[in-house]
Structures are given as C-alpha cells and as structure tokens.
C-alpha positions as CSV (number, residue, x, y, z in Angstrom):
1,R,-28.0,-52.1,79.7
2,P,-31.6,-52.6,78.6
3,N,-33.0,-49.6,80.4
4,D,-30.1,-47.2,79.9
5,A,-31.4,-43.9,78.5
6,E,-28.4,-43.4,76.2
7,M,-28.6,-46.9,74.8
8,L,-32.3,-46.5,74.1
9,A,-31.8,-43.2,72.4
10,F,-29.0,-44.6,70.2
11,R,-31.2,-47.6,69.2
12,A,-34.0,-45.3,68.4
13,V,-31.9,-43.1,66.1
14,A,-30.5,-46.2,64.3
15,L,-34.1,-47.3,63.6
16,I,-35.0,-43.9,62.2
17,F,-32.1,-44.2,59.8
18,I,-33.3,-47.6,58.5
19,G,-36.8,-46.5,57.8
20,R,-38.4,-47.8,61.0
21,A,-39.5,-44.7,62.8
22,T,-42.6,-46.2,64.2
23,E,-40.5,-48.8,66.1
24,A,-38.1,-46.1,67.2
25,L,-40.9,-44.5,69.1
26,T,-41.2,-47.5,71.4
27,Y,-37.6,-47.0,72.5
28,Y,-38.2,-43.3,73.2
29,N,-41.2,-44.2,75.3
30,R,-39.0,-46.5,77.4
31,I,-36.5,-43.7,78.3
32,G,-37.2,-42.9,81.9
33,A,-34.9,-39.9,82.2
34,R,-37.0,-36.8,81.5
35,P,-37.0,-34.2,80.2
36,F,-35.1,-35.1,77.1
37,T,-32.0,-33.2,76.2
38,P,-32.3,-30.9,73.1
39,A,-30.6,-33.4,70.9
40,V,-32.8,-36.3,72.0
41,Y,-35.9,-34.1,71.6
42,N,-34.8,-33.2,68.1
43,N,-34.6,-36.8,67.1
44,Y,-37.8,-37.7,68.9
45,I,-39.7,-35.0,67.1
46,H,-38.4,-36.1,63.7
47,A,-39.3,-39.7,64.6
48,L,-42.9,-38.7,65.4
49,W,-43.1,-36.7,62.1
50,T,-41.6,-39.5,60.0
51,A,-44.0,-42.0,61.6
52,G,-46.9,-39.8,60.6
53,R,-47.9,-38.7,64.1
54,A,-48.1,-35.0,63.3
55,E,-50.2,-34.0,66.3
56,E,-47.8,-35.7,68.7
57,A,-44.9,-34.1,67.0
58,E,-46.5,-30.7,67.4
59,R,-47.0,-31.3,71.2
60,A,-43.4,-32.5,71.5
61,M,-42.2,-29.3,69.8
62,D,-44.3,-27.2,72.2
63,D,-42.8,-29.0,75.2
64,A,-39.2,-28.8,73.8
65,A,-39.6,-25.1,73.0
66,A,-41.0,-24.4,76.5
67,L,-38.0,-26.1,78.1
68,Y,-35.4,-24.7,75.7
69,P,-36.7,-21.4,74.4
70,T,-33.3,-20.3,73.1
71,Q,-32.3,-23.6,71.6
72,A,-31.9,-23.1,67.8
73,T,-32.2,-26.8,66.8
74,I,-35.7,-27.0,68.3
75,W,-36.8,-23.9,66.4
76,I,-35.2,-25.2,63.2
77,A,-37.0,-28.5,63.5
78,R,-40.3,-26.8,63.9
79,F,-39.6,-24.5,60.9
80,H,-38.7,-27.4,58.6
81,I,-41.5,-29.7,59.7
82,R,-44.0,-26.9,59.0
83,M,-42.3,-26.0,55.7
84,F,-42.2,-29.6,54.5
85,G,-45.3,-30.8,56.3
86,G,-48.0,-28.7,54.6
87,S,-47.8,-25.4,56.4
88,P,-45.1,-23.4,54.6
89,G,-46.9,-20.1,55.3
90,S,-46.7,-20.9,59.0
91,A,-42.9,-21.4,58.6
92,V,-42.6,-18.0,57.0
93,A,-44.5,-16.4,59.9
94,M,-42.1,-18.1,62.3
95,A,-39.2,-16.5,60.6
96,G,-40.8,-13.1,61.0
97,D,-41.6,-13.6,64.7
98,V,-38.4,-11.9,66.1
99,R,-39.6,-12.1,69.7
100,N,-39.7,-15.9,69.7
101,K,-36.8,-16.6,67.4
102,P,-33.4,-17.7,68.8
103,G,-30.8,-15.0,68.3
104,D,-28.5,-17.3,66.4
105,V,-31.1,-18.1,63.7
106,D,-30.7,-15.4,61.1
107,G,-28.7,-14.2,58.1
108,P,-28.5,-15.8,54.6
109,G,-29.3,-19.3,55.8
110,L,-32.7,-18.1,57.2
111,E,-33.4,-16.0,54.1
112,G,-32.8,-19.1,52.0
113,W,-35.2,-21.2,54.1
114,V,-37.9,-18.5,53.8
115,A,-37.4,-18.4,50.0
116,Q,-37.9,-22.2,49.9
117,A,-41.0,-22.0,52.0
118,R,-42.5,-19.3,49.8
119,A,-41.8,-21.4,46.7
120,I,-43.3,-24.5,48.2
121,E,-46.4,-22.5,49.2
122,S,-46.9,-20.5,46.0
123,R,-45.6,-22.8,43.3
124,D,-44.8,-19.6,41.4
125,P,-42.6,-20.7,38.5
126,A,-40.1,-17.9,39.0
127,Q,-39.8,-18.6,42.7
128,V,-39.5,-22.4,42.1
129,E,-36.8,-21.9,39.5
130,A,-34.8,-19.6,41.7
131,V,-34.9,-22.1,44.5
132,R,-34.1,-25.0,42.1
133,L,-31.0,-23.3,40.9
134,A,-29.9,-22.3,44.4
135,Q,-30.4,-25.9,45.6
136,L,-28.4,-27.4,42.7
137,K,-25.6,-25.1,43.6
138,R,-25.9,-25.6,47.3
139,A,-25.8,-29.4,46.9
140,R,-22.2,-29.2,45.7
141,V,-21.0,-27.4,48.8
142,S,-21.5,-29.9,51.6
143,S,-23.4,-33.0,52.7
144,F,-25.7,-30.8,54.8
145,G,-26.5,-28.7,51.7
146,A,-27.2,-31.8,49.6
147,E,-29.5,-33.3,52.2
148,N,-31.5,-30.2,52.4
149,A,-31.6,-29.9,48.6
150,I,-33.0,-33.4,48.2
151,R,-35.8,-32.5,50.6
152,V,-36.6,-29.1,49.0
153,L,-36.5,-30.4,45.4
154,S,-38.8,-33.3,46.5
155,A,-41.2,-30.9,48.1
156,L,-41.3,-29.0,44.9
157,G,-42.0,-32.1,42.9
158,L,-38.6,-32.0,41.1
159,R,-37.8,-35.7,41.4
160,N,-35.2,-35.8,38.6
161,E,-33.1,-33.2,40.3
162,A,-33.6,-34.8,43.7
163,F,-32.4,-38.2,42.4
164,T,-29.4,-36.6,40.6
165,I,-28.3,-35.1,43.9
166,A,-28.9,-38.4,45.8
167,D,-26.6,-40.2,43.3
168,A,-23.9,-37.6,44.0
169,Y,-24.5,-37.5,47.7
170,Y,-24.3,-41.3,48.3
171,F,-22.1,-42.4,45.5
172,A,-20.2,-39.4,44.1
173,R,-21.9,-40.1,40.8
174,G,-22.1,-37.1,38.5
175,F,-20.3,-34.9,41.0
176,T,-18.8,-35.3,44.5
177,V,-20.5,-33.8,47.6
178,P,-17.8,-33.0,50.2
179,D,-18.6,-33.6,53.9
180,Y,-18.1,-30.0,54.8
181,P,-17.8,-26.6,53.0
182,T,-14.1,-26.4,53.7
183,P,-11.2,-26.8,51.3
184,G,-10.0,-30.4,51.1
185,S,-13.1,-31.8,52.9
186,K,-13.4,-35.5,52.4
187,F,-16.2,-37.6,50.8
188,T,-17.2,-40.4,53.3
189,P,-20.1,-42.3,51.8
190,D,-20.3,-44.6,54.9
191,Q,-21.3,-41.6,57.0
192,R,-24.0,-40.3,54.8
193,Q,-27.5,-39.9,56.4
194,T,-30.5,-42.0,55.3
195,R,-33.2,-40.6,57.5
196,L,-34.3,-38.1,54.9
197,L,-35.2,-41.0,52.5
198,F,-38.1,-41.9,54.8
199,E,-39.5,-38.5,55.8
200,P,-42.9,-37.3,54.7
201,V,-41.3,-34.7,52.4
202,T,-39.6,-37.3,50.3
203,R,-42.7,-39.4,49.7
204,P,-42.7,-38.4,46.0
205,L,-39.3,-40.1,45.7
206,R,-40.6,-43.3,47.3
207,T,-43.3,-43.6,44.6
208,D,-40.7,-43.5,41.9
209,A,-39.1,-46.8,40.6
210,R,-35.7,-45.2,41.0
211,F,-36.1,-45.2,44.8
212,E,-36.0,-49.0,45.1
213,R,-32.8,-49.0,43.0
214,L,-31.4,-46.4,45.3
215,V,-32.0,-48.2,48.6
216,E,-30.8,-51.4,47.0
217,E,-27.5,-49.8,46.1
218,I,-27.1,-48.2,49.5
219,G,-27.5,-51.7,51.0
220,L,-30.8,-51.1,52.9
221,T,-32.7,-53.7,50.9
222,R,-30.2,-56.3,51.8
223,Y,-30.4,-55.3,55.4
224,W,-34.2,-55.5,55.5
225,R,-34.1,-58.9,53.8
226,E,-31.4,-60.5,55.9
227,S,-32.8,-59.0,59.2
228,G,-36.3,-60.1,58.4
229,T,-37.6,-56.6,58.9
230,R,-39.6,-54.1,56.8
231,P,-39.4,-50.3,56.7
232,D,-42.5,-48.3,57.5
233,Y,-43.1,-47.3,53.9
234,R,-43.3,-50.9,52.8
235,T,-45.6,-51.9,55.6
236,S,-48.1,-49.1,55.0
237,A,-48.0,-49.4,51.2
C-alpha cells in the first residue's frame, strides 16, 4: 500500500519519533488525501517545526486553523510552538484572545501554560523558580506532565532538572512517572514518547554529553547504527 494515506502518515510519525523529521516531511508530501485530518495536521506541523521549517509550520497552522477553527489541538500546537519557538509573548497574547480561542481551552491548564510562557520570556528569577517547582511536581503526576516538564525546563535552561525528569520518565530512575494521573496507573516505558528529544526546544539537552548516554540507553543509538541512518541533529551538527 505505498500510496495509502494512512500508511504514509504512520510512517511519517515513526520517523519523527526517531529523530528524522526532515525525512518524515517527504511522506506527508506524498499524501494525496487533502485536507489533512486535525490529528495528521498536528503531527505535520510538529514535523515542520522540528525540521527547522518555521515559516512553513506557520502557514500550515494558518491552514489548519482556518479549516478547524474550534479544534483545540491545533490551537495548542500553535501556542506551544510560539512559546518554545522564540515568541512566548505571542503565546500569552493568544491566551488572552478569547474570540479566537476554542471554548475547551481554559482553566488551570491554560493558566499554567501562560505562567510558563511569561517565565520563558522574562527570565525573572521569581517566575522561573515558580515554574520550576510546578514542573518538578507536575512531572510526577503523568507521562504527559513529564513530557511537558522536560520541554519547559529545557526552554528555561534548567538542564539538570530536565535530565532528572527524563531518567524518571524513561527508566523510573529516581521516581516513577505513571502513564496517567489516575490511581493505579501503570508505568509502560515501551510506550514513552521520544519526539520531544529532537524538537527545537530541547536543543540545550542535545548539546550536553548526557544526551548521548540517554539515547544510547533508550536504544536509539543502536537503531541508527544498525539501520544505517542518522537523526537530523547529527546530520546538521
């Protein structure tokens, strides 16, 4: 099924997770069924961002928002890419734009994102410390919380804390990160995401010697070696 849209999308996502977002884009470009669904758009947008194609990512977000104006995932993708991509003030403005914000994006979660964006923009010590403590606490609640904490702490330059959470998230080292914030939730390391390791926001981690030890232990280094492939960050280094 070489031209099947679903197969092409699955292949593209797999490539994003193994650090090959640039190659993933070739598969998205082969998908003939347009427009993309919100889920495919979300992954496509993140692939563009991760591959360093910021202008194309912005156009894709515009297209997706025009097609799905009430879709929360598209709005959230734009917010986080702006927050982590050098425009945290723009992300804060998005949160205040009630007219263009999906109705189900609100409450404590949004307040937390805004606090993160403000800390990233200002680097005010008090704001950074408040966000740091909140993320260290949030990382223990669920895998989603830990994923976001790694991104936020990396964006703030707090590499030690980010690596501490990565150890817990992938290996239950130091503490265990449950899959979901529900009592009795399991820890399934084989289902943990790796796309965040290759995003622009985690570039500070990739410049640290601990990063190579991390991808080695996860098994990615062996995969790249045995498959004869290289992730984008090693190709552009």
